[in-house]
mmCIF file as gemmi writes it, N, C-alpha and C atoms, coordinates in Angstrom:
data_model
loop_
_atom_site.group_PDB
_atom_site.id
_atom_site.type_symbol
_atom_site.label_atom_id
_atom_site.label_alt_id
_atom_site.label_comp_id
_atom_site.label_asym_id
_atom_site.label_entity_id
_atom_site.label_seq_id
_atom_site.pdbx_PDB_ins_code
_atom_site.Cartn_x
_atom_site.Cartn_y
_atom_site.Cartn_z
_atom_site.occupancy
_atom_site.B_iso_or_equiv
_atom_site.pdbx_formal_charge
_atom_site.auth_seq_id
_atom_site.auth_asym_id
_atom_site.pdbx_PDB_model_num
ATOM 1 N N . MET Axp A 1 ? 1.037 -1.571 0.147 1 0 ? 1 A 1
ATOM 2 C CA . MET Axp A 1 ? -0.052 -0.022 -0.366 1 0 ? 1 A 1
ATOM 3 C C . MET Axp A 1 ? 1.152 1.086 -0.032 1 0 ? 1 A 1
ATOM 4 N N . ALA Axp A 2 ? 0.333 1.798 -1.07 1 0 ? 2 A 1
ATOM 5 C CA . ALA Axp A 2 ? 1.31 2.925 -1.042 1 0 ? 2 A 1
ATOM 6 C C . ALA Axp A 2 ? 1.003 4.099 0.277 1 0 ? 2 A 1
ATOM 7 N N . GLY Axp A 3 ? 1.826 4.76 0.668 1 0 ? 3 A 1
ATOM 8 C CA . GLY Axp A 3 ? 2.199 5.994 1.376 1 0 ? 3 A 1
ATOM 9 C C . GLY Axp A 3 ? 2.012 5.041 3.278 1 0 ? 3 A 1
ATOM 10 N N . TYR Axp A 4 ? 2.197 3.64 3.092 1 0 ? 4 A 1
ATOM 11 C CA . TYR Axp A 4 ? 2.182 3.621 4.385 1 0 ? 4 A 1
ATOM 12 C C . TYR Axp A 4 ? 3.348 3.142 5.422 1 0 ? 4 A 1
ATOM 13 N N . ARG Axp A 5 ? 3.161 3.699 6.691 1 0 ? 5 A 1
ATOM 14 C CA . ARG Axp A 5 ? 4.339 3.406 7.16 1 0 ? 5 A 1
ATOM 15 C C . ARG Axp A 5 ? 3.851 2.869 8.644 1 0 ? 5 A 1
ATOM 16 N N . ALA Axp A 6 ? 4.921 1.789 9.264 1 0 ? 6 A 1
ATOM 17 C CA . ALA Axp A 6 ? 4.541 1.185 10.365 1 0 ? 6 A 1
ATOM 18 C C . ALA Axp A 6 ? 4.223 1.989 11.598 1 0 ? 6 A 1
ATOM 19 N N . ASP Axp A 7 ? 4.375 2.087 12.604 1 0 ? 7 A 1
ATOM 20 C CA . ASP Axp A 7 ? 4.169 3.017 13.747 1 0 ? 7 A 1
ATOM 21 C C . ASP Axp A 7 ? 5.3 2.718 13.823 1 0 ? 7 A 1
ATOM 22 N N . ASP Axp A 8 ? 6.665 1.905 14.158 1 0 ? 8 A 1
ATOM 23 C CA . ASP Axp A 8 ? 7.423 2.535 14.328 1 0 ? 8 A 1
ATOM 24 C C . ASP Axp A 8 ? 8.645 2.596 13.671 1 0 ? 8 A 1
ATOM 25 N N . GLU Axp A 9 ? 8.22 3.141 12.249 1 0 ? 9 A 1
ATOM 26 C CA . GLU Axp A 9 ? 8.983 3.71 11.652 1 0 ? 9 A 1
ATOM 27 C C . GLU Axp A 9 ? 9.043 5.563 11.844 1 0 ? 9 A 1
ATOM 28 N N . TYR Axp A 10 ? 10.779 6.056 11.603 1 0 ? 10 A 1
ATOM 29 C CA . TYR Axp A 10 ? 10.186 7.107 11.89 1 0 ? 10 A 1
ATOM 30 C C . TYR Axp A 10 ? 11.651 7.626 11.417 1 0 ? 10 A 1
ATOM 31 N N . ASP Axp A 11 ? 11.703 9.41 10.762 1 0 ? 11 A 1
ATOM 32 C CA . ASP Axp A 11 ? 12.785 10.109 10.633 1 0 ? 11 A 1
ATOM 33 C C . ASP Axp A 11 ? 14.135 10.028 11.433 1 0 ? 11 A 1
ATOM 34 N N . TYR Axp A 12 ? 12.822 10.878 12.862 1 0 ? 12 A 1
ATOM 35 C CA . TYR Axp A 12 ? 13.251 11.297 13.656 1 0 ? 12 A 1
ATOM 36 C C . TYR Axp A 12 ? 12.717 10.578 14.871 1 0 ? 12 A 1
ATOM 37 N N . LEU Axp A 13 ? 13.308 11.245 15.672 1 0 ? 13 A 1
ATOM 38 C CA . LEU Axp A 13 ? 12.915 10.137 18.094 1 0 ? 13 A 1
ATOM 39 C C . LEU Axp A 13 ? 13.494 11.602 18.26 1 0 ? 13 A 1
ATOM 40 N N . PHE Axp A 14 ? 12.406 11.762 18.836 1 0 ? 14 A 1
ATOM 41 C CA . PHE Axp A 14 ? 12.747 13.273 20.004 1 0 ? 14 A 1
ATOM 42 C C . PHE Axp A 14 ? 12.396 12.512 21.709 1 0 ? 14 A 1
ATOM 43 N N . LYS Axp A 15 ? 12.923 12.181 22.635 1 0 ? 15 A 1
ATOM 44 C CA . LYS Axp A 15 ? 12.208 11.938 23.814 1 0 ? 15 A 1
ATOM 45 C C . LYS Axp A 15 ? 12.365 13.147 24.454 1 0 ? 15 A 1
ATOM 46 N N . LEU Axp A 16 ? 11.389 13.35 24.786 1 0 ? 16 A 1
ATOM 47 C CA . LEU Axp A 16 ? 11.049 14.647 26.199 1 0 ? 16 A 1
ATOM 48 C C . LEU Axp A 16 ? 10.897 14.392 27.984 1 0 ? 16 A 1
ATOM 49 N N . VAL Axp A 17 ? 11.539 14.529 28.629 1 0 ? 17 A 1
ATOM 50 C CA . VAL Axp A 17 ? 11.536 14.479 29.842 1 0 ? 17 A 1
ATOM 51 C C . VAL Axp A 17 ? 10.971 15.658 30.592 1 0 ? 17 A 1
ATOM 52 N N . LEU Axp A 18 ? 9.489 15.312 30.914 1 0 ? 18 A 1
ATOM 53 C CA . LEU Axp A 18 ? 9.172 16.838 31.712 1 0 ? 18 A 1
ATOM 54 C C . LEU Axp A 18 ? 9.323 16.224 33.646 1 0 ? 18 A 1
ATOM 55 N N . ILE Axp A 19 ? 10.16 17.373 34.058 1 0 ? 19 A 1
ATOM 56 C CA . ILE Axp A 19 ? 10.63 17.125 35.149 1 0 ? 19 A 1
ATOM 57 C C . ILE Axp A 19 ? 10.374 18.254 36.262 1 0 ? 19 A 1
ATOM 58 N N . GLY Axp A 20 ? 9.219 18.015 36.92 1 0 ? 20 A 1
ATOM 59 C CA . GLY Axp A 20 ? 8.587 19.364 37.926 1 0 ? 20 A 1
ATOM 60 C C . GLY Axp A 20 ? 9.399 19.023 39.487 1 0 ? 20 A 1
ATOM 61 N N . ASP Axp A 21 ? 8.35 19.917 40.279 1 0 ? 21 A 1
ATOM 62 C CA . ASP Axp A 21 ? 8.527 19.953 41.422 1 0 ? 21 A 1
ATOM 63 C C . ASP Axp A 21 ? 7.721 18.547 42.128 1 0 ? 21 A 1
ATOM 64 N N . SER Axp A 22 ? 8.166 18.118 42.618 1 0 ? 22 A 1
ATOM 65 C CA . SER Axp A 22 ? 7.322 16.616 42.906 1 0 ? 22 A 1
ATOM 66 C C . SER Axp A 22 ? 5.875 17.085 43.815 1 0 ? 22 A 1
ATOM 67 N N . GLY Axp A 23 ? 5.719 18.337 44.334 1 0 ? 23 A 1
ATOM 68 C CA . GLY Axp A 23 ? 4.238 18.787 45.3 1 0 ? 23 A 1
ATOM 69 C C . GLY Axp A 23 ? 3.33 19.666 44.148 1 0 ? 23 A 1
ATOM 70 N N . SER Axp A 24 ? 3.683 19.559 43.054 1 0 ? 24 A 1
ATOM 71 C CA . SER Axp A 24 ? 3.242 20.717 42.361 1 0 ? 24 A 1
ATOM 72 C C . SER Axp A 24 ? 1.769 20.318 41.619 1 0 ? 24 A 1
ATOM 73 N N . LYS Axp A 25 ? 2.068 18.639 41.278 1 0 ? 25 A 1
ATOM 74 C CA . LYS Axp A 25 ? 1.013 18.095 40.722 1 0 ? 25 A 1
ATOM 75 C C . LYS Axp A 25 ? 0.821 16.674 41.244 1 0 ? 25 A 1
ATOM 76 N N . SER Axp A 26 ? -0.107 16.079 40.613 1 0 ? 26 A 1
ATOM 77 C CA . SER Axp A 26 ? -0.695 15.144 41.267 1 0 ? 26 A 1
ATOM 78 C C . SER Axp A 26 ? -0.451 13.86 40.194 1 0 ? 26 A 1
ATOM 79 N N . THR Axp A 27 ? 0.695 14.005 39.181 1 0 ? 27 A 1
ATOM 80 C CA . THR Axp A 27 ? 0.921 12.778 38.611 1 0 ? 27 A 1
ATOM 81 C C . THR Axp A 27 ? 1.688 11.295 39.047 1 0 ? 27 A 1
ATOM 82 N N . ILE Axp A 28 ? 1.286 10.446 39.233 1 0 ? 28 A 1
ATOM 83 C CA . ILE Axp A 28 ? 1.283 9.346 40.046 1 0 ? 28 A 1
ATOM 84 C C . ILE Axp A 28 ? 1.874 7.745 38.847 1 0 ? 28 A 1
ATOM 85 N N . GLY Axp A 29 ? 3.879 8.296 40.034 1 0 ? 29 A 1
ATOM 86 C CA . GLY Axp A 29 ? 5.029 7.664 38.778 1 0 ? 29 A 1
ATOM 87 C C . GLY Axp A 29 ? 5.062 8.347 37.552 1 0 ? 29 A 1
ATOM 88 N N . ILE Axp A 30 ? 4.785 7.499 36.222 1 0 ? 30 A 1
ATOM 89 C CA . ILE Axp A 30 ? 5.338 8.009 35.151 1 0 ? 30 A 1
ATOM 90 C C . ILE Axp A 30 ? 3.939 8.395 34.273 1 0 ? 30 A 1
ATOM 91 N N . GLU Axp A 31 ? 3.69 9.158 33.541 1 0 ? 31 A 1
ATOM 92 C CA . GLU Axp A 31 ? 2.815 8.966 32.615 1 0 ? 31 A 1
ATOM 93 C C . GLU Axp A 31 ? 3.336 9.322 31.418 1 0 ? 31 A 1
ATOM 94 N N . PHE Axp A 32 ? 2.713 8.789 30.131 1 0 ? 32 A 1
ATOM 95 C CA . PHE Axp A 32 ? 4.024 8.751 28.822 1 0 ? 32 A 1
ATOM 96 C C . PHE Axp A 32 ? 2.711 8.291 27.493 1 0 ? 32 A 1
ATOM 97 N N . ALA Axp A 33 ? 3.055 8.861 26.521 1 0 ? 33 A 1
ATOM 98 C CA . ALA Axp A 33 ? 2.346 9.508 25.391 1 0 ? 33 A 1
ATOM 99 C C . ALA Axp A 33 ? 3.08 9.492 24.735 1 0 ? 33 A 1
ATOM 100 N N . THR Axp A 34 ? 2.888 9.298 22.935 1 0 ? 34 A 1
ATOM 101 C CA . THR Axp A 34 ? 3.522 10.081 21.856 1 0 ? 34 A 1
ATOM 102 C C . THR Axp A 34 ? 2.452 10.571 20.798 1 0 ? 34 A 1
ATOM 103 N N . LYS Axp A 35 ? 3.43 11.118 20.034 1 0 ? 35 A 1
ATOM 104 C CA . LYS Axp A 35 ? 2.255 11.658 18.761 1 0 ? 35 A 1
ATOM 105 C C . LYS Axp A 35 ? 3.912 11.66 17.392 1 0 ? 35 A 1
ATOM 106 N N . SER Axp A 36 ? 2.828 11.268 16.632 1 0 ? 36 A 1
ATOM 107 C CA . SER Axp A 36 ? 3.693 11.233 15.613 1 0 ? 36 A 1
ATOM 108 C C . SER Axp A 36 ? 3.197 12.35 14.431 1 0 ? 36 A 1
ATOM 109 N N . LEU Axp A 37 ? 3.999 13.22 13.714 1 0 ? 37 A 1
ATOM 110 C CA . LEU Axp A 37 ? 4.221 14.577 12.94 1 0 ? 37 A 1
ATOM 111 C C . LEU Axp A 37 ? 4.668 13.885 11.718 1 0 ? 37 A 1
ATOM 112 N N . ASN Axp A 38 ? 4.226 14.504 10.248 1 0 ? 38 A 1
ATOM 113 C CA . ASN Axp A 38 ? 4.747 14.131 9.369 1 0 ? 38 A 1
ATOM 114 C C . ASN Axp A 38 ? 4.688 15.955 8.522 1 0 ? 38 A 1
ATOM 115 N N . ILE Axp A 39 ? 6.631 16.447 8.138 1 0 ? 39 A 1
ATOM 116 C CA . ILE Axp A 39 ? 6.602 17.554 8.212 1 0 ? 39 A 1
ATOM 117 C C . ILE Axp A 39 ? 8.092 16.788 6.784 1 0 ? 39 A 1
ATOM 118 N N . ASP Axp A 40 ? 7.503 17.721 5.991 1 0 ? 40 A 1
ATOM 119 C CA . ASP Axp A 40 ? 8.547 18.062 4.656 1 0 ? 40 A 1
ATOM 120 C C . ASP Axp A 40 ? 8.527 15.917 4.291 1 0 ? 40 A 1
ATOM 121 N N . ASN Axp A 41 ? 7.308 15.46 4.731 1 0 ? 41 A 1
ATOM 122 C CA . ASN Axp A 41 ? 7.391 13.654 4.313 1 0 ? 41 A 1
ATOM 123 C C . ASN Axp A 41 ? 8.616 13.21 4.761 1 0 ? 41 A 1
ATOM 124 N N . LYS Axp A 42 ? 8.738 13.618 6.119 1 0 ? 42 A 1
ATOM 125 C CA . LYS Axp A 42 ? 9.943 13.23 7.499 1 0 ? 42 A 1
ATOM 126 C C . LYS Axp A 42 ? 8.635 12.38 8.293 1 0 ? 42 A 1
ATOM 127 N N . VAL Axp A 43 ? 8.258 11.769 8.69 1 0 ? 43 A 1
ATOM 128 C CA . VAL Axp A 43 ? 7.893 11.247 9.879 1 0 ? 43 A 1
ATOM 129 C C . VAL Axp A 43 ? 8.947 11.438 11.158 1 0 ? 43 A 1
ATOM 130 N N . ILE Axp A 44 ? 7.971 12.423 12.552 1 0 ? 44 A 1
ATOM 131 C CA . ILE Axp A 44 ? 8.846 12.997 12.94 1 0 ? 44 A 1
ATOM 132 C C . ILE Axp A 44 ? 7.539 12.308 14.166 1 0 ? 44 A 1
ATOM 133 N N . LYS Axp A 45 ? 8.339 11.711 15.369 1 0 ? 45 A 1
ATOM 134 C CA . LYS Axp A 45 ? 7.86 11.02 16.419 1 0 ? 45 A 1
ATOM 135 C C . LYS Axp A 45 ? 8.938 11.876 17.998 1 0 ? 45 A 1
ATOM 136 N N . ALA Axp A 46 ? 7.305 12.009 18.205 1 0 ? 46 A 1
ATOM 137 C CA . ALA Axp A 46 ? 7.974 12.678 20.452 1 0 ? 46 A 1
ATOM 138 C C . ALA Axp A 46 ? 7.234 11.241 20.608 1 0 ? 46 A 1
ATOM 139 N N . GLN Axp A 47 ? 8.311 11.01 21.873 1 0 ? 47 A 1
ATOM 140 C CA . GLN Axp A 47 ? 8.289 10.573 22.741 1 0 ? 47 A 1
ATOM 141 C C . GLN Axp A 47 ? 8.016 11.4 24.098 1 0 ? 47 A 1
ATOM 142 N N . ILE Axp A 48 ? 6.986 11.672 24.779 1 0 ? 48 A 1
ATOM 143 C CA . ILE Axp A 48 ? 6.801 12.63 26.367 1 0 ? 48 A 1
ATOM 144 C C . ILE Axp A 48 ? 6.873 11.934 27.393 1 0 ? 48 A 1
ATOM 145 N N . TRP Axp A 49 ? 7.916 12.217 28.549 1 0 ? 49 A 1
ATOM 146 C CA . TRP Axp A 49 ? 7.673 11.094 29.193 1 0 ? 49 A 1
ATOM 147 C C . TRP Axp A 49 ? 7.569 12.471 31.309 1 0 ? 49 A 1
ATOM 148 N N . ASP Axp A 50 ? 6.437 12.346 31.2 1 0 ? 50 A 1
ATOM 149 C CA . ASP Axp A 50 ? 5.972 12.449 32.689 1 0 ? 50 A 1
ATOM 150 C C . ASP Axp A 50 ? 6.4 12.542 33.842 1 0 ? 50 A 1
ATOM 151 N N . THR Axp A 51 ? 7.013 12.623 34.545 1 0 ? 51 A 1
ATOM 152 C CA . THR Axp A 51 ? 7.438 11.744 35.409 1 0 ? 51 A 1
ATOM 153 C C . THR Axp A 51 ? 6.348 12.801 36.884 1 0 ? 51 A 1
ATOM 154 N N . ALA Axp A 52 ? 7.102 11.902 37.907 1 0 ? 52 A 1
ATOM 155 C CA . ALA Axp A 52 ? 6.315 12.682 39.647 1 0 ? 52 A 1
ATOM 156 C C . ALA Axp A 52 ? 7.378 13.631 40.179 1 0 ? 52 A 1
ATOM 157 N N . GLY Axp A 53 ? 8.236 13.798 39.847 1 0 ? 53 A 1
ATOM 158 C CA . GLY Axp A 53 ? 9.489 15.038 40.392 1 0 ? 53 A 1
ATOM 159 C C . GLY Axp A 53 ? 10.487 14.165 41.18 1 0 ? 53 A 1
ATOM 160 N N . GLN Axp A 54 ? 10.405 12.755 41.231 1 0 ? 54 A 1
ATOM 161 C CA . GLN Axp A 54 ? 11.156 12.15 42.508 1 0 ? 54 A 1
ATOM 162 C C . GLN Axp A 54 ? 12.292 11.662 41.599 1 0 ? 54 A 1
ATOM 163 N N . GLU Axp A 55 ? 13.323 12.232 40.86 1 0 ? 55 A 1
ATOM 164 C CA . GLU Axp A 55 ? 14.078 11.559 40.1 1 0 ? 55 A 1
ATOM 165 C C . GLU Axp A 55 ? 15.404 12.252 41.323 1 0 ? 55 A 1
ATOM 166 N N . ARG Axp A 56 ? 16.559 11.153 41.024 1 0 ? 56 A 1
ATOM 167 C CA . ARG Axp A 56 ? 17.343 11.909 42.005 1 0 ? 56 A 1
ATOM 168 C C . ARG Axp A 56 ? 18.789 12.131 41.344 1 0 ? 56 A 1
ATOM 169 N N . ARG Axp A 57 ? 19.162 13.156 42.213 1 0 ? 57 A 1
ATOM 170 C CA . ARG Axp A 57 ? 20.025 14.308 42.26 1 0 ? 57 A 1
ATOM 171 C C . ARG Axp A 57 ? 21.419 13.963 42.163 1 0 ? 57 A 1
């Protein structure tokens, strides 16, 4: 089928980790989402990780 790409096929992958104050939001554990965009015939995939703010320092 022309124009078909499997979900795991992409040209660029960006991983975004959102880290905030542990007392400012009610995230439990980790929330995760993906978003794919087609820009100039390139597939750009973003993985967004929203953490609970309990990362080690």
